[in-house]
PDB file of N, H, CA, C and O in Angstrom:
ATOM      1  N   THR A   1       1.965   6.465-134.708  1.00  0.00           N
ATOM      2  CA  THR A   1       1.902   7.561-133.757  1.00  0.00           C
ATOM      3  C   THR A   1       0.447   7.899-133.464  1.00  0.00           C
ATOM      4  O   THR A   1      -0.458   7.309-134.055  1.00  0.00           O
ATOM      5  N   ASP A   2       0.218   8.833-132.565  1.00  0.00           N
ATOM      6  H   ASP A   2       0.953   9.311-132.085  1.00  0.00           H
ATOM      7  CA  ASP A   2      -1.145   9.247-132.229  1.00  0.00           C
ATOM      8  C   ASP A   2      -1.881   9.842-133.422  1.00  0.00           C
ATOM      9  O   ASP A   2      -3.103   9.726-133.514  1.00  0.00           O
ATOM     10  N   ASN A   3      -1.149  10.481-134.341  1.00  0.00           N
ATOM     11  H   ASN A   3      -0.157  10.575-134.266  1.00  0.00           H
ATOM     12  CA  ASN A   3      -1.804  11.092-135.498  1.00  0.00           C
ATOM     13  C   ASN A   3      -1.916  10.142-136.684  1.00  0.00           C
ATOM     14  O   ASN A   3      -2.445  10.524-137.728  1.00  0.00           O
ATOM     15  N   GLY A   4      -1.428   8.910-136.542  1.00  0.00           N
ATOM     16  H   GLY A   4      -0.998   8.600-135.694  1.00  0.00           H
ATOM     17  CA  GLY A   4      -1.565   7.908-137.585  1.00  0.00           C
ATOM     18  C   GLY A   4      -0.363   7.746-138.495  1.00  0.00           C
ATOM     19  O   GLY A   4      -0.385   6.901-139.390  1.00  0.00           O
ATOM     20  N   ARG A   5       0.683   8.531-138.293  1.00  0.00           N
ATOM     21  H   ARG A   5       0.701   9.217-137.566  1.00  0.00           H
ATOM     22  CA  ARG A   5       1.875   8.367-139.129  1.00  0.00           C
ATOM     23  C   ARG A   5       2.601   7.088-138.735  1.00  0.00           C
ATOM     24  O   ARG A   5       2.779   6.801-137.551  1.00  0.00           O
ATOM     25  N   VAL A   6       3.015   6.332-139.734  1.00  0.00           N
ATOM     26  H   VAL A   6       2.870   6.566-140.695  1.00  0.00           H
ATOM     27  CA  VAL A   6       3.694   5.057-139.517  1.00  0.00           C
ATOM     28  C   VAL A   6       5.169   5.309-139.224  1.00  0.00           C
ATOM     29  O   VAL A   6       5.815   6.110-139.900  1.00  0.00           O
ATOM     30  N   PHE A   7       5.696   4.626-138.219  1.00  0.00           N
ATOM     31  H   PHE A   7       5.172   3.976-137.670  1.00  0.00           H
ATOM     32  CA  PHE A   7       7.131   4.642-137.968  1.00  0.00           C
ATOM     33  C   PHE A   7       7.613   3.205-137.909  1.00  0.00           C
ATOM     34  O   PHE A   7       6.807   2.281-137.805  1.00  0.00           O
ATOM     35  N   PHE A   8       8.916   3.014-137.975  1.00  0.00           N
ATOM     36  H   PHE A   8       9.571   3.765-138.060  1.00  0.00           H
ATOM     37  CA  PHE A   8       9.499   1.686-138.061  1.00  0.00           C
ATOM     38  C   PHE A   8      10.448   1.470-136.897  1.00  0.00           C
ATOM     39  O   PHE A   8      11.158   2.386-136.481  1.00  0.00           O
ATOM     40  N   ILE A   9      10.456   0.251-136.374  1.00  0.00           N
ATOM     41  H   ILE A   9       9.880  -0.493-136.711  1.00  0.00           H
ATOM     42  CA  ILE A   9      11.282  -0.092-135.219  1.00  0.00           C
ATOM     43  C   ILE A   9      12.396  -1.030-135.656  1.00  0.00           C
ATOM     44  O   ILE A   9      12.147  -2.072-136.263  1.00  0.00           O
ATOM     45  N   ASP A  10      13.614  -0.650-135.341  1.00  0.00           N
ATOM     46  H   ASP A  10      13.816   0.196-134.848  1.00  0.00           H
ATOM     47  CA  ASP A  10      14.782  -1.489-135.580  1.00  0.00           C
ATOM     48  C   ASP A  10      15.128  -2.127-134.234  1.00  0.00           C
ATOM     49  O   ASP A  10      15.818  -1.524-133.412  1.00  0.00           O
ATOM     50  N   HIS A  11      14.647  -3.342-134.018  1.00  0.00           N
ATOM     51  H   HIS A  11      14.086  -3.832-134.685  1.00  0.00           H
ATOM     52  CA  HIS A  11      14.851  -4.017-132.732  1.00  0.00           C
ATOM     53  C   HIS A  11      16.323  -4.351-132.481  1.00  0.00           C
ATOM     54  O   HIS A  11      16.773  -4.347-131.335  1.00  0.00           O
ATOM     55  N   ALA A  12      17.061  -4.633-133.529  1.00  0.00           N
ATOM     56  H   ALA A  12      16.695  -4.635-134.460  1.00  0.00           H
ATOM     57  CA  ALA A  12      18.471  -4.995-133.365  1.00  0.00           C
ATOM     58  C   ALA A  12      19.288  -3.833-132.802  1.00  0.00           C
ATOM     59  O   ALA A  12      20.184  -4.037-131.984  1.00  0.00           O
ATOM     60  N   HIS A  13      18.971  -2.606-133.249  1.00  0.00           N
ATOM     61  H   HIS A  13      18.243  -2.441-133.914  1.00  0.00           H
ATOM     62  CA  HIS A  13      19.728  -1.430-132.809  1.00  0.00           C
ATOM     63  C   HIS A  13      18.957  -0.583-131.801  1.00  0.00           C
ATOM     64  O   HIS A  13      19.434   0.464-131.363  1.00  0.00           O
ATOM     65  N   LYS A  14      17.745  -1.053-131.432  1.00  0.00           N
ATOM     66  H   LYS A  14      17.358  -1.904-131.788  1.00  0.00           H
ATOM     67  CA  LYS A  14      16.913  -0.375-130.433  1.00  0.00           C
ATOM     68  C   LYS A  14      16.678   1.096-130.768  1.00  0.00           C
ATOM     69  O   LYS A  14      16.972   1.990-129.975  1.00  0.00           O
ATOM     70  N   ARG A  15      16.131   1.320-131.984  1.00  0.00           N
ATOM     71  H   ARG A  15      15.892   0.593-132.629  1.00  0.00           H
ATOM     72  CA  ARG A  15      15.807   2.684-132.385  1.00  0.00           C
ATOM     73  C   ARG A  15      14.594   2.685-133.308  1.00  0.00           C
ATOM     74  O   ARG A  15      14.218   1.652-133.862  1.00  0.00           O
ATOM     75  N   THR A  16      13.996   3.849-133.463  1.00  0.00           N
ATOM     76  H   THR A  16      14.301   4.688-133.014  1.00  0.00           H
ATOM     77  CA  THR A  16      12.860   4.014-134.366  1.00  0.00           C
ATOM     78  C   THR A  16      13.230   5.018-135.452  1.00  0.00           C
ATOM     79  O   THR A  16      14.149   5.821-135.292  1.00  0.00           O
ATOM     80  N   THR A  17      12.494   4.955-136.556  1.00  0.00           N
ATOM     81  H   THR A  17      11.747   4.303-136.686  1.00  0.00           H
ATOM     82  CA  THR A  17      12.761   5.850-137.681  1.00  0.00           C
ATOM     83  C   THR A  17      11.497   6.037-138.507  1.00  0.00           C
ATOM     84  O   THR A  17      10.610   5.184-138.504  1.00  0.00           O
ATOM     85  N   TRP A  18      11.423   7.161-139.214  1.00  0.00           N
ATOM     86  H   TRP A  18      12.144   7.855-139.216  1.00  0.00           H
ATOM     87  CA  TRP A  18      10.337   7.396-140.173  1.00  0.00           C
ATOM     88  C   TRP A  18      10.659   6.724-141.505  1.00  0.00           C
ATOM     89  O   TRP A  18       9.764   6.551-142.331  1.00  0.00           O
ATOM     90  N   ILE A  19      11.915   6.344-141.732  1.00  0.00           N
ATOM     91  H   ILE A  19      12.643   6.485-141.061  1.00  0.00           H
ATOM     92  CA  ILE A  19      12.347   5.776-143.013  1.00  0.00           C
ATOM     93  C   ILE A  19      11.915   4.315-143.111  1.00  0.00           C
ATOM     94  O   ILE A  19      12.243   3.498-142.251  1.00  0.00           O
ATOM     95  N   ASP A  20      11.177   4.004-144.170  1.00  0.00           N
ATOM     96  H   ASP A  20      10.911   4.668-144.868  1.00  0.00           H
ATOM     97  CA  ASP A  20      10.729   2.635-144.408  1.00  0.00           C
ATOM     98  C   ASP A  20      11.931   1.816-144.876  1.00  0.00           C
ATOM     99  O   ASP A  20      12.498   2.122-145.925  1.00  0.00           O
ATOM    100  N   PRO A  21      12.334   0.791-144.138  1.00  0.00           N
ATOM    101  CA  PRO A  21      13.518   0.018-144.530  1.00  0.00           C
ATOM    102  C   PRO A  21      13.336  -0.730-145.851  1.00  0.00           C
ATOM    103  O   PRO A  21      14.322  -1.115-146.480  1.00  0.00           O
ATOM    104  N   ARG A  22      12.109  -0.936-146.274  1.00  0.00           N
ATOM    105  H   ARG A  22      11.308  -0.624-145.763  1.00  0.00           H
ATOM    106  CA  ARG A  22      11.862  -1.641-147.534  1.00  0.00           C
ATOM    107  C   ARG A  22      12.092  -0.746-148.740  1.00  0.00           C
ATOM    108  O   ARG A  22      12.488  -1.222-149.804  1.00  0.00           O
ATOM    109  N   THR A  23      11.845   0.554-148.579  1.00  0.00           N
ATOM    110  H   THR A  23      11.523   0.941-147.715  1.00  0.00           H
ATOM    111  CA  THR A  23      11.948   1.475-149.713  1.00  0.00           C
ATOM    112  C   THR A  23      13.042   2.517-149.561  1.00  0.00           C
ATOM    113  O   THR A  23      13.497   3.095-150.548  1.00  0.00           O
ATOM    114  N   GLY A  24      13.469   2.760-148.314  1.00  0.00           N
ATOM    115  H   GLY A  24      13.099   2.290-147.512  1.00  0.00           H
ATOM    116  CA  GLY A  24      14.437   3.819-148.062  1.00  0.00           C
ATOM    117  C   GLY A  24      13.826   5.203-148.062  1.00  0.00           C
ATOM    118  O   GLY A  24      14.544   6.201-148.003  1.00  0.00           O
ATOM    119  N   LYS A  25      12.491   5.274-148.128  1.00  0.00           N
ATOM    120  H   LYS A  25      11.908   4.463-148.176  1.00  0.00           H
ATOM    121  CA  LYS A  25      11.789   6.557-148.178  1.00  0.00           C
ATOM    122  C   LYS A  25      11.055   6.809-146.863  1.00  0.00           C
ATOM    123  O   LYS A  25      10.633   5.864-146.197  1.00  0.00           O
ATOM    124  N   PRO A  26      10.899   8.087-146.486  1.00  0.00           N
ATOM    125  CA  PRO A  26      10.155   8.399-145.257  1.00  0.00           C
ATOM    126  C   PRO A  26       8.677   8.067-145.417  1.00  0.00           C
ATOM    127  O   PRO A  26       8.126   8.155-146.515  1.00  0.00           O
ATOM    128  N   SER A  27       8.049   7.689-144.327  1.00  0.00           N
ATOM    129  H   SER A  27       8.496   7.617-143.436  1.00  0.00           H
ATOM    130  CA  SER A  27       6.607   7.467-144.366  1.00  0.00           C
ATOM    131  C   SER A  27       5.918   8.822-144.403  1.00  0.00           C
ATOM    132  O   SER A  27       6.291   9.720-143.648  1.00  0.00           O
ATOM    133  N   PRO A  28       4.912   8.990-145.270  1.00  0.00           N
ATOM    134  CA  PRO A  28       4.220  10.276-145.344  1.00  0.00           C
ATOM    135  C   PRO A  28       3.312  10.487-144.144  1.00  0.00           C
ATOM    136  O   PRO A  28       2.885   9.533-143.493  1.00  0.00           O
ATOM    137  N   SER A  29       3.024  11.749-143.862  1.00  0.00           N
ATOM    138  H   SER A  29       3.370  12.524-144.390  1.00  0.00           H
ATOM    139  CA  SER A  29       2.079  12.047-142.787  1.00  0.00           C
ATOM    140  C   SER A  29       0.701  11.572-143.227  1.00  0.00           C
ATOM    141  O   SER A  29       0.461  11.451-144.429  1.00  0.00           O
ATOM    142  N   PRO A  30      -0.218  11.297-142.296  1.00  0.00           N
ATOM    143  CA  PRO A  30      -1.557  10.824-142.667  1.00  0.00           C
ATOM    144  C   PRO A  30      -2.285  11.788-143.593  1.00  0.00           C
ATOM    145  O   PRO A  30      -2.974  11.347-144.513  1.00  0.00           O
ATOM    146  N   ASP A  31      -2.148  13.104-143.370  1.00  0.00           N
ATOM    147  H   ASP A  31      -1.588  13.462-142.623  1.00  0.00           H
ATOM    148  CA  ASP A  31      -2.814  14.081-144.231  1.00  0.00           C
ATOM    149  C   ASP A  31      -2.288  14.010-145.651  1.00  0.00           C
ATOM    150  O   ASP A  31      -3.059  14.054-146.610  1.00  0.00           O
ATOM    151  N   ILE A  32      -0.976  13.901-145.784  1.00  0.00           N
ATOM    152  H   ILE A  32      -0.350  13.865-145.006  1.00  0.00           H
ATOM    153  CA  ILE A  32      -0.369  13.807-147.109  1.00  0.00           C
ATOM    154  C   ILE A  32      -0.776  12.506-147.783  1.00  0.00           C
ATOM    155  O   ILE A  32      -1.102  12.503-148.970  1.00  0.00           O
ATOM    156  N   GLN A  33      -0.763  11.402-147.045  1.00  0.00           N
ATOM    157  H   GLN A  33      -0.499  11.405-146.081  1.00  0.00           H
ATOM    158  CA  GLN A  33      -1.145  10.109-147.612  1.00  0.00           C
ATOM    159  C   GLN A  33      -2.593  10.134-148.081  1.00  0.00           C
ATOM    160  O   GLN A  33      -2.905   9.608-149.149  1.00  0.00           O
ATOM    161  N   ARG A  34      -3.481  10.737-147.297  1.00  0.00           N
ATOM    162  H   ARG A  34      -3.227  11.164-146.430  1.00  0.00           H
ATOM    163  CA  ARG A  34      -4.893  10.840-147.661  1.00  0.00           C
ATOM    164  C   ARG A  34      -5.046  11.637-148.956  1.00  0.00           C
ATOM    165  O   ARG A  34      -5.798  11.248-149.849  1.00  0.00           O
ATOM    166  N   GLU A  35      -4.325  12.756-149.046  1.00  0.00           N
ATOM    167  H   GLU A  35      -3.715  13.072-148.320  1.00  0.00           H
ATOM    168  CA  GLU A  35      -4.376  13.591-150.246  1.00  0.00           C
ATOM    169  C   GLU A  35      -3.849  12.839-151.456  1.00  0.00           C
ATOM    170  O   GLU A  35      -4.453  12.897-152.527  1.00  0.00           O
ATOM    171  N   LEU A  36      -2.732  12.131-151.306  1.00  0.00           N
ATOM    172  H   LEU A  36      -2.242  12.084-150.436  1.00  0.00           H
ATOM    173  CA  LEU A  36      -2.166  11.371-152.415  1.00  0.00           C
ATOM    174  C   LEU A  36      -3.135  10.307-152.902  1.00  0.00           C
ATOM    175  O   LEU A  36      -3.273  10.110-154.109  1.00  0.00           O
ATOM    176  N   ASN A  37      -3.805   9.623-151.994  1.00  0.00           N
ATOM    177  H   ASN A  37      -3.693   9.784-151.013  1.00  0.00           H
ATOM    178  CA  ASN A  37      -4.748   8.573-152.358  1.00  0.00           C
ATOM    179  C   ASN A  37      -5.973   9.138-153.059  1.00  0.00           C
ATOM    180  O   ASN A  37      -6.500   8.501-153.972  1.00  0.00           O
ATOM    181  N   GLN A  38      -6.440  10.312-152.660  1.00  0.00           N
ATOM    182  H   GLN A  38      -6.012  10.829-151.919  1.00  0.00           H
ATOM    183  CA  GLN A  38      -7.637  10.912-153.246  1.00  0.00           C
ATOM    184  C   GLN A  38      -7.410  11.359-154.682  1.00  0.00           C
ATOM    185  O   GLN A  38      -8.354  11.404-155.470  1.00  0.00           O
ATOM    186  N   ASN A  39      -6.188  11.685-155.029  1.00  0.00           N
ATOM    187  H   ASN A  39      -5.420  11.648-154.389  1.00  0.00           H
ATOM    188  CA  ASN A  39      -5.891  12.194-156.362  1.00  0.00           C
ATOM    189  C   ASN A  39      -5.642  11.097-157.390  1.00  0.00           C
ATOM    190  O   ASN A  39      -5.421  11.399-158.563  1.00  0.00           O
ATOM    191  N   GLY A  40      -5.671   9.848-156.985  1.00  0.00           N
ATOM    192  H   GLY A  40      -5.851   9.602-156.032  1.00  0.00           H
ATOM    193  CA  GLY A  40      -5.460   8.743-157.904  1.00  0.00           C
ATOM    194  C   GLY A  40      -3.989   8.529-158.216  1.00  0.00           C
ATOM    195  O   GLY A  40      -3.125   9.160-157.606  1.00  0.00           O
ATOM    196  N   PRO A  41      -3.696   7.639-159.164  1.00  0.00           N
ATOM    197  CA  PRO A  41      -2.300   7.303-159.462  1.00  0.00           C
ATOM    198  C   PRO A  41      -1.583   8.433-160.201  1.00  0.00           C
ATOM    199  O   PRO A  41      -2.205   9.237-160.895  1.00  0.00           O
ATOM    200  N   LEU A  42      -0.282   8.473-160.036  1.00  0.00           N
ATOM    201  H   LEU A  42       0.223   7.819-159.471  1.00  0.00           H
ATOM    202  CA  LEU A  42       0.542   9.439-160.760  1.00  0.00           C
ATOM    203  C   LEU A  42       0.683   9.004-162.213  1.00  0.00           C
ATOM    204  O   LEU A  42       0.539   7.821-162.522  1.00  0.00           O
ATOM    205  N   PRO A  43       0.966   9.953-163.114  1.00  0.00           N
ATOM    206  CA  PRO A  43       1.266   9.564-164.493  1.00  0.00           C
ATOM    207  C   PRO A  43       2.459   8.597-164.507  1.00  0.00           C
ATOM    208  O   PRO A  43       3.252   8.568-163.565  1.00  0.00           O
ATOM    209  N   ALA A  44       2.574   7.825-165.560  1.00  0.00           N
ATOM    210  H   ALA A  44       1.930   7.849-166.325  1.00  0.00           H
ATOM    211  CA  ALA A  44       3.542   6.726-165.643  1.00  0.00           C
ATOM    212  C   ALA A  44       4.983   7.124-165.353  1.00  0.00           C
ATOM    213  O   ALA A  44       5.715   6.337-164.753  1.00  0.00           O
ATOM    214  N   HIS A  45       5.410   8.292-165.750  1.00  0.00           N
ATOM    215  H   HIS A  45       4.816   8.931-166.238  1.00  0.00           H
ATOM    216  CA  HIS A  45       6.825   8.661-165.597  1.00  0.00           C
ATOM    217  C   HIS A  45       7.090   9.530-164.366  1.00  0.00           C
ATOM    218  O   HIS A  45       8.160  10.130-164.254  1.00  0.00           O
ATOM    219  N   TRP A  46       6.133   9.604-163.448  1.00  0.00           N
ATOM    220  H   TRP A  46       5.264   9.117-163.540  1.00  0.00           H
ATOM    221  CA  TRP A  46       6.260  10.438-162.251  1.00  0.00           C
ATOM    222  C   TRP A  46       6.436   9.598-160.995  1.00  0.00           C
ATOM    223  O   TRP A  46       5.998   8.450-160.924  1.00  0.00           O
ATOM    224  N   GLU A  47       7.092  10.201-160.003  1.00  0.00           N
ATOM    225  H   GLU A  47       7.448  11.134-160.061  1.00  0.00           H
ATOM    226  CA  GLU A  47       7.277   9.574-158.693  1.00  0.00           C
ATOM    227  C   GLU A  47       7.079  10.651-157.632  1.00  0.00           C
ATOM    228  O   GLU A  47       7.442  11.808-157.841  1.00  0.00           O
ATOM    229  N   VAL A  48       6.506  10.269-156.498  1.00  0.00           N
ATOM    230  H   VAL A  48       6.212   9.329-156.329  1.00  0.00           H
ATOM    231  CA  VAL A  48       6.347  11.205-155.382  1.00  0.00           C
ATOM    232  C   VAL A  48       7.340  10.836-154.293  1.00  0.00           C
ATOM    233  O   VAL A  48       7.565   9.658-154.017  1.00  0.00           O
ATOM    234  N   ARG A  49       7.933  11.853-153.676  1.00  0.00           N
ATOM    235  H   ARG A  49       7.750  12.810-153.900  1.00  0.00           H
ATOM    236  CA  ARG A  49       8.873  11.645-152.567  1.00  0.00           C
ATOM    237  C   ARG A  49       8.497  12.582-151.429  1.00  0.00           C
ATOM    238  O   ARG A  49       7.893  13.633-151.644  1.00  0.00           O
ATOM    239  N   THR A  50       8.861  12.188-150.225  1.00  0.00           N
ATOM    240  H   THR A  50       9.352  11.335-150.051  1.00  0.00           H
ATOM    241  CA  THR A  50       8.629  13.008-149.044  1.00  0.00           C
ATOM    242  C   THR A  50       9.968  13.307-148.390  1.00  0.00           C
ATOM    243  O   THR A  50      10.751  12.397-148.118  1.00  0.00           O
ATOM    244  N   LEU A  51      10.226  14.581-148.140  1.00  0.00           N
ATOM    245  H   LEU A  51       9.590  15.320-148.361  1.00  0.00           H
ATOM    246  CA  LEU A  51      11.451  14.993-147.457  1.00  0.00           C
ATOM    247  C   LEU A  51      11.342  14.675-145.972  1.00  0.00           C
ATOM    248  O   LEU A  51      10.233  14.499-145.468  1.00  0.00           O
ATOM    249  N   PRO A  52      12.451  14.595-145.264  1.00  0.00           N
ATOM    250  CA  PRO A  52      12.407  14.298-143.825  1.00  0.00           C
ATOM    251  C   PRO A  52      11.526  15.261-143.026  1.00  0.00           C
ATOM    252  O   PRO A  52      10.987  14.893-141.983  1.00  0.00           O
ATOM    253  N   ASP A  53      11.382  16.499-143.521  1.00  0.00           N
ATOM    254  H   ASP A  53      11.820  16.798-144.368  1.00  0.00           H
ATOM    255  CA  ASP A  53      10.535  17.464-142.807  1.00  0.00           C
ATOM    256  C   ASP A  53       9.060  17.345-143.184  1.00  0.00           C
ATOM    257  O   ASP A  53       8.237  18.129-142.712  1.00  0.00           O
ATOM    258  N   GLY A  54       8.715  16.359-144.040  1.00  0.00           N
ATOM    259  H   GLY A  54       9.384  15.722-144.423  1.00  0.00           H
ATOM    260  CA  GLY A  54       7.325  16.096-144.389  1.00  0.00           C
ATOM    261  C   GLY A  54       6.854  16.740-145.676  1.00  0.00           C
ATOM    262  O   GLY A  54       5.748  16.449-146.132  1.00  0.00           O
ATOM    263  N   ARG A  55       7.661  17.611-146.282  1.00  0.00           N
ATOM    264  H   ARG A  55       8.559  17.848-145.912  1.00  0.00           H
ATOM    265  CA  ARG A  55       7.248  18.230-147.543  1.00  0.00           C
ATOM    266  C   ARG A  55       7.299  17.200-148.664  1.00  0.00           C
ATOM    267  O   ARG A  55       8.205  16.369-148.733  1.00  0.00           O
ATOM    268  N   VAL A  56       6.302  17.278-149.539  1.00  0.00           N
ATOM    269  H   VAL A  56       5.566  17.952-149.483  1.00  0.00           H
ATOM    270  CA  VAL A  56       6.175  16.337-150.654  1.00  0.00           C
ATOM    271  C   VAL A  56       6.611  17.034-151.940  1.00  0.00           C
ATOM    272  O   VAL A  56       6.261  18.190-152.182  1.00  0.00           O
ATOM    273  N   TYR A  57       7.379  16.315-152.760  1.00  0.00           N
ATOM    274  H   TYR A  57       7.663  15.377-152.563  1.00  0.00           H
ATOM    275  CA  TYR A  57       7.719  16.831-154.083  1.00  0.00           C
ATOM    276  C   TYR A  57       7.570  15.706-155.099  1.00  0.00           C
ATOM    277  O   TYR A  57       7.456  14.535-154.735  1.00  0.00           O
ATOM    278  N   TYR A  58       7.573  16.076-156.375  1.00  0.00           N
ATOM    279  H   TYR A  58       7.666  17.027-156.670  1.00  0.00           H
ATOM    280  CA  TYR A  58       7.301  15.134-157.453  1.00  0.00           C
ATOM    281  C   TYR A  58       8.473  15.128-158.425  1.00  0.00           C
ATOM    282  O   TYR A  58       9.051  16.170-158.732  1.00  0.00           O
ATOM    283  N   ILE A  59       8.812  13.932-158.904  1.00  0.00           N
ATOM    284  H   ILE A  59       8.342  13.085-158.654  1.00  0.00           H
ATOM    285  CA  ILE A  59       9.921  13.757-159.835  1.00  0.00           C
ATOM    286  C   ILE A  59       9.353  13.317-161.178  1.00  0.00           C
ATOM    287  O   ILE A  59       8.630  12.325-161.268  1.00  0.00           O
ATOM    288  N   ASP A  60       9.690  14.066-162.212  1.00  0.00           N
ATOM    289  H   ASP A  60      10.278  14.872-162.139  1.00  0.00           H
ATOM    290  CA  ASP A  60       9.332  13.720-163.583  1.00  0.00           C
ATOM    291  C   ASP A  60      10.570  13.068-164.195  1.00  0.00           C
ATOM    292  O   ASP A  60      11.505  13.759-164.600  1.00  0.00           O
ATOM    293  N   HIS A  61      10.573  11.744-164.261  1.00  0.00           N
ATOM    294  H   HIS A  61       9.813  11.183-163.932  1.00  0.00           H
ATOM    295  CA  HIS A  61      11.738  11.016-164.760  1.00  0.00           C
ATOM    296  C   HIS A  61      11.922  11.191-166.268  1.00  0.00           C
ATOM    297  O   HIS A  61      13.042  11.095-166.769  1.00  0.00           O
ATOM    298  N   LEU A  62      10.847  11.444-166.984  1.00  0.00           N
ATOM    299  H   LEU A  62       9.937  11.522-166.577  1.00  0.00           H
ATOM    300  CA  LEU A  62      10.934  11.623-168.430  1.00  0.00           C
ATOM    301  C   LEU A  62      11.701  12.900-168.780  1.00  0.00           C
ATOM    302  O   LEU A  62      12.577  12.889-169.646  1.00  0.00           O
ATOM    303  N   ASN A  63      11.362  14.006-168.096  1.00  0.00           N
ATOM    304  H   ASN A  63      10.650  14.015-167.393  1.00  0.00           H
ATOM    305  CA  ASN A  63      11.998  15.298-168.370  1.00  0.00           C
ATOM    306  C   ASN A  63      13.124  15.635-167.400  1.00  0.00           C
ATOM    307  O   ASN A  63      13.761  16.684-167.509  1.00  0.00           O
ATOM    308  N   LYS A  64      13.363  14.725-166.440  1.00  0.00           N
ATOM    309  H   LYS A  64      12.847  13.874-166.351  1.00  0.00           H
ATOM    310  CA  LYS A  64      14.427  14.903-165.446  1.00  0.00           C
ATOM    311  C   LYS A  64      14.291  16.225-164.688  1.00  0.00           C
ATOM    312  O   LYS A  64      15.236  17.007-164.581  1.00  0.00           O
ATOM    313  N   THR A  65      13.068  16.447-164.160  1.00  0.00           N
ATOM    314  H   THR A  65      12.301  15.812-164.247  1.00  0.00           H
ATOM    315  CA  THR A  65      12.782  17.654-163.385  1.00  0.00           C
ATOM    316  C   THR A  65      12.059  17.277-162.098  1.00  0.00           C
ATOM    317  O   THR A  65      11.543  16.168-161.960  1.00  0.00           O
ATOM    318  N   THR A  66      12.032  18.214-161.167  1.00  0.00           N
ATOM    319  H   THR A  66      12.452  19.115-161.279  1.00  0.00           H
ATOM    320  CA  THR A  66      11.255  18.050-159.940  1.00  0.00           C
ATOM    321  C   THR A  66      10.349  19.261-159.776  1.00  0.00           C
ATOM    322  O   THR A  66      10.609  20.329-160.329  1.00  0.00           O
ATOM    323  N   THR A  67       9.277  19.075-159.002  1.00  0.00           N
ATOM    324  H   THR A  67       9.066  18.207-158.553  1.00  0.00           H
ATOM    325  CA  THR A  67       8.332  20.152-158.758  1.00  0.00           C
ATOM    326  C   THR A  67       7.613  19.918-157.438  1.00  0.00           C
ATOM    327  O   THR A  67       7.491  18.783-156.978  1.00  0.00           O
ATOM    328  N   TRP A  68       7.140  21.000-156.837  1.00  0.00           N
ATOM    329  H   TRP A  68       7.239  21.922-157.211  1.00  0.00           H
ATOM    330  CA  TRP A  68       6.315  20.901-155.633  1.00  0.00           C
ATOM    331  C   TRP A  68       4.855  20.664-156.016  1.00  0.00           C
ATOM    332  O   TRP A  68       4.048  20.284-155.168  1.00  0.00           O
ATOM    333  N   THR A  69       4.509  20.887-157.295  1.00  0.00           N
ATOM    334  H   THR A  69       5.165  21.195-157.984  1.00  0.00           H
ATOM    335  CA  THR A  69       3.128  20.809-157.768  1.00  0.00           C
ATOM    336  C   THR A  69       2.781  19.388-158.192  1.00  0.00           C
ATOM    337  O   THR A  69       3.504  18.771-158.974  1.00  0.00           O
ATOM    338  N   ASP A  70       1.683  18.881-157.679  1.00  0.00           N
ATOM    339  H   ASP A  70       1.095  19.383-157.044  1.00  0.00           H
ATOM    340  CA  ASP A  70       1.206  17.545-158.025  1.00  0.00           C
ATOM    341  C   ASP A  70       0.827  17.529-159.503  1.00  0.00           C
ATOM    342  O   ASP A  70      -0.026  18.316-159.913  1.00  0.00           O
ATOM    343  N   PRO A  71       1.428  16.661-160.318  1.00  0.00           N
ATOM    344  CA  PRO A  71       1.130  16.641-161.751  1.00  0.00           C
ATOM    345  C   PRO A  71      -0.311  16.247-162.054  1.00  0.00           C
ATOM    346  O   PRO A  71      -0.814  16.539-163.139  1.00  0.00           O
ATOM    347  N   ARG A  72      -0.974  15.597-161.122  1.00  0.00           N
ATOM    348  H   ARG A  72      -0.566  15.359-160.241  1.00  0.00           H
ATOM    349  CA  ARG A  72      -2.376  15.223-161.336  1.00  0.00           C
ATOM    350  C   ARG A  72      -3.273  16.443-161.248  1.00  0.00           C
ATOM    351  O   ARG A  72      -4.369  16.451-161.810  1.00  0.00           O
ATOM    352  N   ILE A  73      -2.824  17.469-160.552  1.00  0.00           N
ATOM    353  H   ILE A  73      -1.934  17.463-160.096  1.00  0.00           H
ATOM    354  CA  ILE A  73      -3.596  18.702-160.420  1.00  0.00           C
ATOM    355  C   ILE A  73      -3.175  19.703-161.488  1.00  0.00           C
ATOM    356  O   ILE A  73      -3.989  20.491-161.968  1.00  0.00           O
ATOM    357  N   ALA A  74      -1.896  19.665-161.854  1.00  0.00           N
ATOM    358  H   ALA A  74      -1.235  19.025-161.464  1.00  0.00           H
ATOM    359  CA  ALA A  74      -1.337  20.633-162.796  1.00  0.00           C
ATOM    360  C   ALA A  74      -1.876  20.453-164.214  1.00  0.00           C
ATOM    361  O   ALA A  74      -1.912  21.415-164.981  1.00  0.00           O
ATOM    362  N   GLY A  75      -2.291  19.254-164.570  1.00  0.00           N
ATOM    363  H   GLY A  75      -2.262  18.472-163.946  1.00  0.00           H
ATOM    364  CA  GLY A  75      -2.818  19.023-165.905  1.00  0.00           C
ATOM    365  C   GLY A  75      -2.224  17.784-166.539  1.00  0.00           C
ATOM    366  O   GLY A  75      -1.338  17.158-165.957  1.00  0.00           O
ATOM    367  N   PRO A  76      -2.698  17.414-167.729  1.00  0.00           N
ATOM    368  CA  PRO A  76      -2.223  16.193-168.395  1.00  0.00           C
ATOM    369  C   PRO A  76      -0.793  16.341-168.905  1.00  0.00           C
ATOM    370  O   PRO A  76      -0.330  17.437-169.221  1.00  0.00           O
ATOM    371  N   TYR A  77      -0.109  15.192-168.973  1.00  0.00           N
ATOM    372  H   TYR A  77      -0.485  14.302-168.717  1.00  0.00           H
ATOM    373  CA  TYR A  77       1.267  15.143-169.472  1.00  0.00           C
ATOM    374  C   TYR A  77       1.393  14.095-170.528  1.00  0.00           C
ATOM    375  O   TYR A  77       2.477  13.896-171.076  1.00  0.00           O
TER     376      TYR A  77
END
């Protein structure tokens, strides 16, 4: 897009989507992607997800919890 967000084209069905067909996850906005890259890798048991509305949340698979707070900023785990 004009702002740099990646979208995907399904030529067979003639439609576009924010969902990456390889991962099933939405592509993050450029601002969110830049922020994620600047903070370095997530701790080993964490995963980041983006909701369809662009909000980012974090999944702690070890403790089976979710949070809006980036664990890299919140402190060591």
